[in-house]
BASEDO-671172 format. One record per residue (C-alpha): residue in one letter; x, y, z. Coordinates in steps of 0.5 Angstrom, whole numbers, plus 500, padded with zeros to 3 digits. Layout:
residues N
+-----+-----+-----+-----+
| res |  c1 |  c2 |  c3 |
+-----+-----+-----+-----+
|   a |   X |   Y |   Z |
...
+-----+-----+-----+-----+
This chain:
residues 521
+-----+-----+-----+-----+
| res |  c1 |  c2 |  c3 |
+-----+-----+-----+-----+
|   m | 482 | 464 | 539 |
|   k | 481 | 471 | 534 |
|   k | 490 | 471 | 535 |
|   t | 490 | 464 | 534 |
|   r | 486 | 465 | 527 |
|   a | 490 | 472 | 524 |
|   a | 496 | 468 | 525 |
|   s | 494 | 461 | 522 |
|   y | 492 | 466 | 517 |
|   l | 499 | 470 | 516 |
|   m | 503 | 463 | 516 |
|   a | 498 | 460 | 511 |
|   s | 499 | 468 | 505 |
|   l | 507 | 466 | 506 |
|   l | 507 | 459 | 505 |
|   a | 503 | 461 | 499 |
|   g | 509 | 465 | 497 |
|   s | 504 | 471 | 497 |
|   t | 506 | 480 | 498 |
|   v | 505 | 482 | 505 |
|   l | 504 | 489 | 508 |
|   f | 509 | 493 | 513 |
|   a | 507 | 499 | 516 |
|   q | 515 | 499 | 518 |
|   e | 520 | 502 | 515 |
|   p | 526 | 495 | 512 |
|   n | 531 | 492 | 516 |
|   p | 539 | 497 | 513 |
|   t | 541 | 490 | 510 |
|   a | 534 | 490 | 505 |
|   n | 535 | 490 | 498 |
|   k | 530 | 494 | 497 |
|   p | 526 | 501 | 502 |
|   a | 519 | 501 | 503 |
|   s | 519 | 508 | 497 |
|   q | 521 | 502 | 492 |
|   v | 515 | 497 | 493 |
|   q | 511 | 492 | 488 |
|   d | 509 | 497 | 482 |
|   g | 512 | 503 | 486 |
|   q | 505 | 503 | 490 |
|   v | 503 | 505 | 497 |
|   e | 497 | 502 | 499 |
|   m | 493 | 507 | 505 |
|   r | 489 | 504 | 510 |
|   d | 485 | 509 | 515 |
|   g | 490 | 513 | 515 |
|   v | 496 | 508 | 515 |
|   a | 501 | 507 | 510 |
|   l | 502 | 499 | 509 |
|   y | 508 | 498 | 505 |
|   k | 508 | 492 | 500 |
|   v | 515 | 488 | 501 |
|   k | 516 | 480 | 499 |
|   v | 518 | 477 | 506 |
|   i | 522 | 469 | 508 |
|   g | 516 | 467 | 513 |
|   r | 519 | 462 | 519 |
|   d | 515 | 458 | 525 |
|   i | 518 | 458 | 532 |
|   p | 515 | 457 | 538 |
|   a | 511 | 462 | 543 |
|   i | 510 | 462 | 550 |
|   n | 504 | 464 | 553 |
|   y | 505 | 466 | 559 |
|   f | 500 | 469 | 563 |
|   h | 500 | 472 | 570 |
|   r | 503 | 467 | 575 |
|   k | 507 | 466 | 580 |
|   g | 514 | 465 | 580 |
|   a | 518 | 464 | 574 |
|   t | 519 | 459 | 568 |
|   k | 525 | 457 | 563 |
|   i | 525 | 456 | 557 |
|   g | 531 | 454 | 552 |
|   f | 535 | 457 | 546 |
|   q | 538 | 453 | 542 |
|   g | 543 | 455 | 534 |
|   t | 539 | 454 | 527 |
|   a | 543 | 451 | 521 |
|   l | 547 | 459 | 521 |
|   l | 550 | 457 | 527 |
|   p | 549 | 450 | 530 |
|   g | 552 | 450 | 536 |
|   a | 550 | 456 | 539 |
|   k | 545 | 455 | 545 |
|   g | 543 | 458 | 551 |
|   e | 537 | 458 | 556 |
|   a | 532 | 463 | 559 |
|   k | 529 | 465 | 566 |
|   v | 521 | 469 | 565 |
|   e | 518 | 472 | 570 |
|   g | 513 | 476 | 570 |
|   k | 514 | 483 | 576 |
|   g | 509 | 488 | 577 |
|   g | 506 | 488 | 570 |
|   r | 511 | 486 | 566 |
|   t | 515 | 480 | 563 |
|   v | 522 | 480 | 565 |
|   i | 526 | 475 | 562 |
|   e | 535 | 473 | 564 |
|   a | 538 | 470 | 558 |
|   s | 544 | 467 | 557 |
|   f | 549 | 463 | 551 |
|   q | 553 | 460 | 548 |
|   g | 557 | 459 | 543 |
|   l | 556 | 466 | 539 |
|   s | 562 | 468 | 534 |
|   p | 563 | 474 | 531 |
|   a | 558 | 477 | 527 |
|   n | 561 | 479 | 521 |
|   g | 563 | 472 | 519 |
|   f | 555 | 472 | 516 |
|   g | 558 | 478 | 512 |
|   v | 561 | 485 | 513 |
|   e | 554 | 489 | 513 |
|   y | 554 | 485 | 520 |
|   l | 558 | 487 | 527 |
|   t | 553 | 485 | 533 |
|   y | 546 | 481 | 535 |
|   v | 540 | 482 | 538 |
|   l | 535 | 479 | 542 |
|   w | 528 | 480 | 539 |
|   a | 520 | 478 | 542 |
|   i | 516 | 476 | 536 |
|   t | 509 | 476 | 537 |
|   p | 503 | 471 | 535 |
|   e | 501 | 476 | 529 |
|   g | 509 | 478 | 527 |
|   r | 510 | 483 | 530 |
|   p | 517 | 484 | 532 |
|   v | 520 | 488 | 538 |
|   n | 528 | 489 | 540 |
|   l | 529 | 487 | 546 |
|   g | 537 | 489 | 547 |
|   e | 543 | 488 | 543 |
|   i | 548 | 481 | 545 |
|   l | 555 | 484 | 544 |
|   p | 559 | 477 | 541 |
|   t | 565 | 476 | 545 |
|   g | 569 | 471 | 539 |
|   s | 569 | 466 | 544 |
|   k | 565 | 460 | 548 |
|   d | 565 | 465 | 554 |
|   k | 557 | 467 | 556 |
|   n | 553 | 473 | 553 |
|   e | 549 | 475 | 558 |
|   i | 543 | 479 | 558 |
|   t | 537 | 482 | 563 |
|   v | 531 | 485 | 559 |
|   t | 524 | 487 | 560 |
|   a | 518 | 487 | 555 |
|   n | 510 | 489 | 556 |
|   l | 508 | 482 | 552 |
|   q | 505 | 476 | 555 |
|   a | 505 | 471 | 550 |
|   f | 511 | 471 | 544 |
|   g | 517 | 467 | 542 |
|   l | 525 | 470 | 542 |
|   v | 530 | 469 | 537 |
|   i | 537 | 472 | 536 |
|   t | 539 | 477 | 528 |
|   a | 545 | 478 | 526 |
|   e | 544 | 486 | 525 |
|   p | 550 | 491 | 523 |
|   y | 548 | 496 | 529 |
|   y | 543 | 496 | 534 |
|   a | 538 | 499 | 534 |
|   v | 534 | 497 | 528 |
|   t | 526 | 497 | 529 |
|   m | 526 | 490 | 524 |
|   p | 531 | 484 | 525 |
|   s | 535 | 481 | 519 |
|   d | 534 | 474 | 515 |
|   v | 540 | 472 | 519 |
|   v | 537 | 469 | 525 |
|   v | 543 | 464 | 529 |
|   m | 538 | 462 | 534 |
|   q | 531 | 461 | 537 |
|   n | 527 | 459 | 543 |
|   y | 524 | 452 | 544 |
|   v | 521 | 449 | 551 |
|   l | 524 | 445 | 556 |
|   d | 521 | 439 | 558 |
|   n | 519 | 439 | 565 |
|   k | 523 | 445 | 566 |
|   t | 518 | 450 | 562 |
|   e | 513 | 451 | 567 |
|   g | 506 | 454 | 570 |
|   v | 500 | 454 | 565 |
|   i | 503 | 454 | 558 |
|   e | 499 | 456 | 552 |
|   q | 502 | 453 | 545 |
|   v | 503 | 458 | 539 |
|   n | 506 | 458 | 533 |
|   a | 508 | 465 | 532 |
|   h | 510 | 466 | 524 |
|   y | 515 | 471 | 523 |
|   t | 517 | 475 | 518 |
|   l | 524 | 477 | 515 |
|   l | 526 | 481 | 509 |
|   p | 531 | 478 | 504 |
|   r | 537 | 478 | 506 |
|   g | 542 | 483 | 502 |
|   a | 547 | 488 | 501 |
|   y | 547 | 494 | 505 |
|   t | 550 | 497 | 498 |
|   e | 544 | 498 | 495 |
|   t | 541 | 502 | 502 |
|   a | 534 | 505 | 500 |
|   g | 535 | 504 | 492 |
|   r | 541 | 510 | 491 |
|   h | 547 | 508 | 488 |
|   s | 552 | 508 | 493 |
|   v | 558 | 504 | 495 |
|   l | 559 | 503 | 503 |
|   h | 566 | 501 | 504 |
|   p | 568 | 495 | 509 |
|   i | 568 | 494 | 516 |
|   t | 573 | 491 | 519 |
|   r | 574 | 490 | 526 |
|   d | 581 | 493 | 531 |
|   e | 580 | 488 | 537 |
|   r | 583 | 495 | 541 |
|   s | 577 | 499 | 540 |
|   p | 571 | 497 | 542 |
|   l | 565 | 494 | 538 |
|   e | 560 | 500 | 539 |
|   l | 565 | 505 | 535 |
|   y | 565 | 500 | 528 |
|   e | 557 | 500 | 530 |
|   a | 557 | 507 | 529 |
|   m | 561 | 507 | 523 |
|   n | 557 | 502 | 519 |
|   a | 550 | 507 | 522 |
|   v | 553 | 512 | 519 |
|   q | 556 | 510 | 513 |
|   i | 549 | 506 | 511 |
|   a | 546 | 513 | 513 |
|   e | 549 | 517 | 509 |
|   a | 549 | 511 | 503 |
|   a | 541 | 511 | 504 |
|   g | 542 | 519 | 501 |
|   a | 541 | 522 | 509 |
|   g | 546 | 527 | 507 |
|   k | 540 | 530 | 503 |
|   y | 533 | 529 | 507 |
|   a | 537 | 528 | 514 |
|   a | 544 | 533 | 515 |
|   d | 541 | 535 | 520 |
|   t | 540 | 528 | 524 |
|   l | 546 | 525 | 521 |
|   a | 550 | 531 | 522 |
|   t | 549 | 529 | 529 |
|   a | 550 | 523 | 528 |
|   r | 556 | 524 | 524 |
|   t | 559 | 529 | 531 |
|   s | 558 | 523 | 535 |
|   l | 562 | 520 | 530 |
|   r | 568 | 524 | 531 |
|   n | 568 | 525 | 538 |
|   a | 568 | 516 | 540 |
|   q | 572 | 516 | 534 |
|   d | 577 | 522 | 538 |
|   l | 577 | 518 | 546 |
|   d | 578 | 511 | 542 |
|   l | 584 | 515 | 538 |
|   h | 587 | 517 | 545 |
|   k | 586 | 511 | 550 |
|   d | 582 | 516 | 554 |
|   n | 576 | 514 | 557 |
|   r | 572 | 507 | 553 |
|   k | 566 | 507 | 557 |
|   q | 565 | 515 | 554 |
|   t | 567 | 512 | 548 |
|   i | 562 | 508 | 547 |
|   t | 556 | 512 | 550 |
|   y | 558 | 517 | 544 |
|   a | 559 | 511 | 539 |
|   r | 551 | 508 | 541 |
|   e | 549 | 517 | 541 |
|   a | 552 | 516 | 533 |
|   v | 548 | 510 | 531 |
|   q | 542 | 512 | 534 |
|   s | 542 | 519 | 532 |
|   a | 544 | 515 | 524 |
|   e | 538 | 510 | 525 |
|   d | 533 | 517 | 526 |
|   a | 537 | 519 | 519 |
|   r | 536 | 513 | 516 |
|   i | 529 | 512 | 517 |
|   i | 527 | 520 | 515 |
|   t | 530 | 519 | 508 |
|   i | 527 | 513 | 507 |
|   r | 519 | 517 | 509 |
|   k | 522 | 523 | 505 |
|   i | 524 | 520 | 499 |
|   k | 516 | 516 | 499 |
|   a | 514 | 522 | 499 |
|   e | 517 | 524 | 493 |
|   d | 516 | 519 | 489 |
|   e | 509 | 519 | 491 |
|   a | 509 | 527 | 489 |
|   a | 512 | 525 | 483 |
|   t | 507 | 518 | 482 |
|   q | 502 | 524 | 482 |
|   q | 504 | 529 | 478 |
|   a | 504 | 524 | 472 |
|   r | 498 | 522 | 474 |
|   m | 495 | 529 | 473 |
|   d | 499 | 530 | 467 |
|   a | 498 | 524 | 463 |
|   e | 489 | 526 | 465 |
|   h | 491 | 534 | 462 |
|   a | 492 | 530 | 456 |
|   a | 487 | 526 | 455 |
|   q | 483 | 531 | 456 |
|   q | 486 | 535 | 451 |
|   s | 485 | 530 | 445 |
|   q | 478 | 530 | 447 |
|   l | 478 | 537 | 446 |
|   d | 482 | 537 | 440 |
|   a | 478 | 531 | 438 |
|   e | 471 | 534 | 439 |
|   k | 473 | 542 | 435 |
|   s | 475 | 537 | 430 |
|   r | 470 | 534 | 428 |
|   l | 465 | 539 | 429 |
|   e | 469 | 543 | 424 |
|   a | 469 | 537 | 418 |
|   e | 461 | 538 | 422 |
|   k | 461 | 544 | 419 |
|   q | 465 | 543 | 413 |
|   a | 460 | 538 | 411 |
|   a | 453 | 543 | 412 |
|   q | 457 | 549 | 407 |
|   r | 458 | 543 | 402 |
|   a | 451 | 540 | 402 |
|   q | 448 | 548 | 403 |
|   a | 452 | 550 | 395 |
|   e | 450 | 542 | 392 |
|   a | 443 | 544 | 394 |
|   a | 441 | 549 | 388 |
|   t | 441 | 544 | 383 |
|   a | 437 | 536 | 382 |
|   e | 444 | 533 | 383 |
|   a | 444 | 537 | 391 |
|   e | 437 | 535 | 391 |
|   a | 438 | 527 | 389 |
|   r | 445 | 527 | 394 |
|   a | 439 | 531 | 400 |
|   r | 435 | 527 | 399 |
|   r | 438 | 521 | 397 |
|   a | 442 | 523 | 405 |
|   r | 435 | 524 | 408 |
|   e | 433 | 517 | 408 |
|   a | 440 | 514 | 409 |
|   q | 440 | 520 | 415 |
|   h | 432 | 516 | 417 |
|   e | 435 | 509 | 416 |
|   a | 441 | 510 | 421 |
|   e | 436 | 514 | 425 |
|   q | 431 | 508 | 426 |
|   s | 437 | 502 | 425 |
|   a | 440 | 507 | 432 |
|   e | 433 | 508 | 435 |
|   q | 433 | 500 | 435 |
|   v | 440 | 500 | 438 |
|   r | 438 | 504 | 443 |
|   e | 432 | 500 | 444 |
|   r | 435 | 493 | 444 |
|   l | 441 | 497 | 449 |
|   k | 436 | 501 | 454 |
|   q | 432 | 494 | 456 |
|   q | 438 | 488 | 456 |
|   l | 441 | 495 | 462 |
|   n | 434 | 495 | 465 |
|   q | 435 | 488 | 466 |
|   v | 440 | 489 | 471 |
|   l | 439 | 496 | 473 |
|   q | 435 | 502 | 472 |
|   t | 435 | 505 | 465 |
|   t | 431 | 511 | 462 |
|   e | 432 | 514 | 456 |
|   t | 433 | 522 | 456 |
|   a | 436 | 527 | 451 |
|   r | 443 | 525 | 454 |
|   g | 443 | 518 | 452 |
|   l | 442 | 512 | 455 |
|   i | 440 | 514 | 464 |
|   v | 442 | 509 | 468 |
|   n | 442 | 508 | 475 |
|   m | 446 | 506 | 481 |
|   s | 442 | 508 | 489 |
|   d | 447 | 509 | 494 |
|   v | 444 | 503 | 497 |
|   l | 450 | 500 | 493 |
|   f | 455 | 504 | 497 |
|   d | 458 | 503 | 504 |
|   f | 454 | 508 | 508 |
|   n | 458 | 515 | 509 |
|   k | 464 | 510 | 504 |
|   y | 465 | 509 | 497 |
|   t | 467 | 503 | 496 |
|   l | 462 | 498 | 492 |
|   k | 458 | 492 | 495 |
|   p | 459 | 485 | 492 |
|   e | 451 | 486 | 490 |
|   a | 453 | 492 | 486 |
|   r | 460 | 489 | 484 |
|   e | 456 | 484 | 481 |
|   k | 451 | 489 | 477 |
|   l | 457 | 493 | 474 |
|   a | 460 | 486 | 472 |
|   k | 453 | 485 | 468 |
|   v | 455 | 492 | 465 |
|   s | 460 | 492 | 463 |
|   g | 459 | 485 | 460 |
|   i | 454 | 489 | 456 |
|   l | 457 | 494 | 453 |
|   l | 463 | 491 | 451 |
|   a | 458 | 489 | 445 |
|   y | 458 | 496 | 443 |
|   p | 464 | 498 | 443 |
|   s | 464 | 505 | 439 |
|   l | 460 | 507 | 446 |
|   k | 462 | 513 | 450 |
|   m | 460 | 512 | 458 |
|   q | 461 | 518 | 462 |
|   v | 460 | 516 | 470 |
|   e | 456 | 522 | 475 |
|   g | 456 | 523 | 482 |
|   y | 451 | 525 | 487 |
|   t | 449 | 526 | 493 |
|   d | 443 | 529 | 497 |
|   n | 444 | 536 | 501 |
|   i | 445 | 533 | 507 |
|   g | 453 | 536 | 510 |
|   s | 458 | 540 | 507 |
|   d | 459 | 542 | 500 |
|   e | 466 | 540 | 500 |
|   y | 464 | 534 | 504 |
|   n | 459 | 532 | 499 |
|   q | 463 | 533 | 493 |
|   k | 469 | 529 | 494 |
|   l | 464 | 522 | 496 |
|   s | 461 | 524 | 489 |
|   e | 469 | 525 | 486 |
|   q | 470 | 518 | 490 |
|   r | 464 | 514 | 487 |
|   a | 464 | 516 | 481 |
|   g | 472 | 514 | 480 |
|   t | 471 | 507 | 484 |
|   v | 464 | 505 | 478 |
|   r | 469 | 508 | 473 |
|   d | 477 | 504 | 476 |
|   y | 471 | 497 | 477 |
|   l | 469 | 499 | 470 |
|   v | 475 | 499 | 466 |
|   s | 478 | 492 | 471 |
|   q | 473 | 489 | 466 |
|   s | 476 | 490 | 460 |
|   v | 472 | 496 | 458 |
|   t | 475 | 501 | 454 |
|   e | 478 | 506 | 458 |
|   t | 478 | 512 | 453 |
|   n | 471 | 511 | 453 |
|   i | 470 | 512 | 461 |
|   s | 470 | 520 | 465 |
|   a | 468 | 520 | 471 |
|   a | 466 | 527 | 475 |
|   g | 463 | 529 | 481 |
|   y | 457 | 533 | 482 |
|   g | 457 | 533 | 490 |
|   k | 449 | 536 | 492 |
|   s | 447 | 540 | 485 |
|   d | 442 | 539 | 480 |
|   p | 437 | 533 | 485 |
|   v | 432 | 530 | 482 |
|   a | 427 | 529 | 487 |
|   d | 425 | 533 | 494 |
|   n | 430 | 534 | 499 |
|   s | 426 | 536 | 505 |
|   t | 424 | 527 | 506 |
|   n | 428 | 521 | 506 |
|   a | 425 | 519 | 501 |
|   g | 426 | 524 | 496 |
|   r | 434 | 525 | 500 |
|   a | 435 | 517 | 497 |
|   q | 433 | 518 | 490 |
|   n | 438 | 524 | 490 |
|   r | 444 | 519 | 493 |
|   r | 447 | 516 | 487 |
|   v | 451 | 515 | 481 |
|   q | 449 | 514 | 474 |
|   l | 450 | 512 | 468 |
|   v | 451 | 515 | 462 |
|   v | 452 | 511 | 456 |
|   s | 450 | 516 | 449 |
|   g | 456 | 515 | 442 |
|   s | 453 | 515 | 435 |
|   a | 451 | 507 | 436 |
|   i | 446 | 509 | 439 |
|   g | 444 | 517 | 435 |
|   v | 445 | 520 | 442 |
|   q | 453 | 525 | 442 |
|   s | 455 | 526 | 450 |
|   s | 453 | 533 | 454 |
|   a | 454 | 535 | 461 |
|   p | 450 | 535 | 467 |
|   g | 444 | 541 | 465 |
|   g | 446 | 542 | 457 |
|   g | 438 | 541 | 457 |
|   q | 431 | 540 | 458 |
|   a | 432 | 532 | 459 |
|   r | 426 | 527 | 456 |
|   v | 425 | 523 | 461 |
|   e | 422 | 515 | 459 |
|   q | 418 | 511 | 466 |
|   p | 424 | 505 | 467 |
|   q | 420 | 499 | 465 |
+-----+-----+-----+-----+
């Protein structure tokens, strides 16, 4: 039941044209590598990188073979790409493993689907959509049978055959030429019919492999040489186009050496079996070099993105400091002018008018501050201090020891953002604090993460990003005794410090002076 729900959910997502997450390197014929996903972002979930790629969804019947005595038979039929192909297979459980003995007819040369395709691969697709490479099916170019015997550590799966550039791929292309079906009166035993949904990368020329600018030369097969040799040439060229010469030079050199050995043997027609052995070694090393390259390019892209973000943050901080410096200088000059004019009657009158205006402004700011405090108090506990209005979020609005917001927290923050939108000039400091349980490093990181999460959510609710800053202070500045559970609960908090000229309070850092605290209403 659990697997069926997972498969149904995946199927519905794909049919709706959504984006699916994969933690695997793409097929060599894909247009985009894992390092060039949507907006260049890579999501981390439980320490695993999940790459976002566009996919094409298809359904096949998957059979749950359970544990039974004897074998069962299934059929194979060609897709619209190869309608004349057909085949059958015997599936049997032996010693805890599933043995598949299959034969196929009508598999024409794979390069009929494009110059990058040279061979065929048999795949097992689980109901959750995970592909497993079971082995290579070499095309004969005639109506002769192709036979293959493989084993798998799977129980429920569907079977498909795809055209590939070489045998050692880890993700299928979208050129599906055959798939299994249930044979009437031949598929015996306790069968569970499952709609296995498999996801395939969009078809594309491998000249774009790994997103780097390379020009590959199509390989024309010489029938006197084994197909495995051309797969090796194909794999090495694809790895070179991916940038393996820069990012996986040693592994690529191993692949080139194996390819040269295979080509030398083939040239002198010394030993065809040894030629094939060297060729397959070259394919495997080239695929390893391609995958190493993809991962290193992704790491470089992530580092560049991180550096750009840090540079932008530094520039924003410097701009804020410059603005504050200019404001202080302007206030200083204004004070000097007022002091110089105080000796005259006109200066006294101006000073009087200035005091009256300031008093009115303070009254107005006080009214605005009081009204804002009442509005915020209806959503979260809000107190007034010398630093401004402090809106307190306890850690019950976060998952335990996590920085993810609970639904209740998002709802309250959405209301807070709606209130703040009516005061566009206000500034907000998001500050995270913890109790004294745990190491300083852990508390500091958790407080920063919680503060950052709140800031990002408020920005997502249309609060002006430049008006919000976030910082974590770990277990510093406790508001209660950490020796009791109640006290520690009060210290685990995220507080929003609201300030600005509209409410008559300038922003300041924690500990900037004795705070005037009112009881929450």
